[in-house]
N, C-alpha and C positions, 0 to 999 in steps of 0.2 A: 645640773638636774633639768633645768628648763630647756637647754640645748638638746639634751637627749630626748625630752618629751616631745619637742617639736619635730625631731627627725623621726621618732616613732610614729607620730601622728601622720606625717607626710608619707611614710612608707605604706600606711594602711589605706590610704585613699584609693578609690577606684577610678580608673581612667575614664569611666563613663560618667563621672560626676565632676564636671569642670568647675574650678573655683571662680568666684566672682572677680571680675577685674578690679584692681586697686587704683584709686585716683589720688595722686599725691596731694593735690589742692584741698580736697575735702576729707580724705581719710588719714593722711600721714601728718601734714603740716599742722592741723589743729592739735594733735597730740603733743607735738614738739613745742608749740608755742605756749600751750596751757601748762605743760609740766616742766619746761626747761628754761624759760626765758624771764622768769620773775627776777626781782632785784637781787643782785649779787651773783647771778648765774650766767647762763650762756645766751645773753641778749645782745643786740647789735652794739650797744654802748659799751658794755663791760667785757664781753667775750672771755669769760672765765676759762682759764687753761687754753685760751686761744680759739675756742669754739663759739660760733654764732649759730644758734638753732632757730633763728627767726625767719630763715629763708632757705630756698633749695640749695643754693651754692654753698652756703655755710654748713648745712646738714650733710651734704655730699662729702665734705672733707673727713667725715668720720665713718664713711661707708665704703665698702669694697664691693661694688655692684656685681651681683650674681653669687656672691659668697657671704651669706649672712653670719655664719659662725665666726669668721675671722674679722668681721667688721667691729671697729671700736664702739660704735653706737650700740650694737647688739650685745656686746660684752658688758657694757656699762649698765644697760637696763635689766640684765640677768644676773649681775653681780650680787654678792652678799656682803654685808658689812659697809666699811667705809667707802669702798669703790662703787657702791650702788648708786644709780641715778634713776629718778630724782633722790636726793639725800634726805634723810630724816630731818624734820618731822613731816616732810611732804609724803604724800601717799605713793606707794610703789605702783607702777603700771600694772594693770590686770593681765591675766593670761591672754585674753583676746586681743588686747592692744600690742602685746609683745609678738604674738603670732602674726598679726597684721603687718607689723614692721618687718619681721623676718621674711614674710612672703613678698613684701615690696622690694626688699634688697635682693632676694633670690631671683625675682623676675626682671632685674636690671636697674632698679632704683631710678626709674624714669621720672621726669618732671611733667607728669600728665596734668593738664588743666582744663577748665571748662568742660568737664566730663558730662556727657549726656546720659541721664538715667531717668527711668520711669518714676513718677512720683504718685504713689497711691496712698491716700490718707483715708481710705474707706474703713479699714479695720486696723486702727492704731493700737499697738500694744506697748505698755510701759517698758517691759523687759526687752522686747525685741526691737523697738523703734526709738523710744524716748531715751531710755537709759544709755545706750551707746552714744548718743549725741551729747548728753550731759557728761559722761565719762571722758570723752575725747576733747570737749571744749571748755568744760567748767571745773572739774574736780581738781585739776592741777593747782588752781589758785584757791578754790573754795574747799580747802581741806588743810590739815596740819594745825599747828598751834602758834599763833591764832590764824584762822583762815581769813582770806581777803574780805574786808568789809564785815567781819564777824559772821559771814554766811557760809555754813558748812553744807555742801551738797553731796555728802557721802552716804546719806541714808535716804530711803524713800519718804519717810515722814517729813524731813526738812525740804526736800524737793517739792512734795506735794503742798507744803505750807507756802513756799515761795510762789508756787504756781497759782494757788487759789487766791492769794493776796494780790496777784497781778504783777509782782515784782519781776519774776522770771520772764514773762512774755514781754513786758515793757523794755527790759534790758536787751533782749536779743532782737527786738524790733527797732532798737535805737530811738525810742521815744524820747522826746525832750524832757519828760518827767523823771527819767532814770538814767543811771550810768550805762553807757553803751558797753555791751558785752558780746563776744569775748573781749577782754581788755587788750588794747593796742593791737587788735586784729581786724581783718575785714568782717563785715556782717555775714552771718551764717547764710548759706543758700536758702532761697525761698522755700524749697521743699522741706528742709529741716525745721524752718520756722512754722510752716503750715502744719507739719506733723505734731509739733508740741502744742500748737494752738488747738488742733483738733482734739488732742488728748485732754487738754484742760477743759474744753467745752463738753467733753464726755464725763467730766467730773474728776479728772485726774486719778483713775483707778489704778490699783496695783495689780495689773493683769499681764 
């Protein structure tokens, strides 16, 4: 169903509306690390089913560059039932994340790093700016039963609570008073940290 949906979506796009480039380091890797590398799964130490999703080379073993529909990674994240990844009780990837991975594979699955992007924190939106960062970097661990650290970031109320208490910002800033997050991953890019910090300073609105 999702494969057909993405193909239909792709065929309806206008050539005059180019897609935003995808950066493996900031767009794809965080989704993989957050959702696939927790204990018992596809991390560097355990490599469940022979897959290591903690780095580019490991992820590439499940990808057929240029052909998303035939890639093991894409089939797994769009599967239903026991073959679905991440597996229950972990939260399924959302449609935007699945589409992003499909577009990355279709465009050649390149290991793009140190991507230069404009960072505008003038008008920060929870839905458009903050939530995608949380979904890609945090929800994979902070969801399910039980979530990591008993912190569930699948709802706005919980994210807002963590933000206003100072826990969210301290963690992503790698402050000495908090556990560095994302867990076992590099620090978030400054732009993403600044975006979340600006949203919090604005009162963490649901905008």
